[in-house]
C-alpha positions, -999 to 999 in steps of 0.1 A, spaced: -333 757 -518 -353 735 -541 -354 724 -571 -384 736 -593 -390 701 -614 -375 662 -616 -346 662 -636 -337 625 -624 -322 610 -659 -352 587 -657 -378 605 -661 -405 616 -683 -402 655 -682 -360 650 -687 -364 619 -716 -392 642 -734 -363 676 -734 -341 653 -745 -356 641 -774 -367 668 -785 -328 688 -785 -323 648 -804 -347 660 -832 -335 691 -835 -302 674 -840 -315 653 -867 -341 684 -883 -303 700 -885 -283 674 -899 -306 662 -926 -312 700 -937 -274 700 -946 -269 731 -917 -250 699 -891 -221 675 -894 -216 646 -870 -188 630 -853 -191 599 -839 -167 576 -828 -170 540 -808 -149 534 -776 -149 557 -748 -117 570 -725 -104 537 -707 -98 517 -737 -71 501 -723 -53 505 -752 
């Protein structure tokens, strides 16, 4: 099976799709329809 689109992380198409998704998250948050939880750090913090 051959992919029909370039889905590499650095492709222009992928970047534009991700920016559109992020814009919808920002719009929903500004309108009060969404809440974000942001955490600093990762799984391997070494604690």
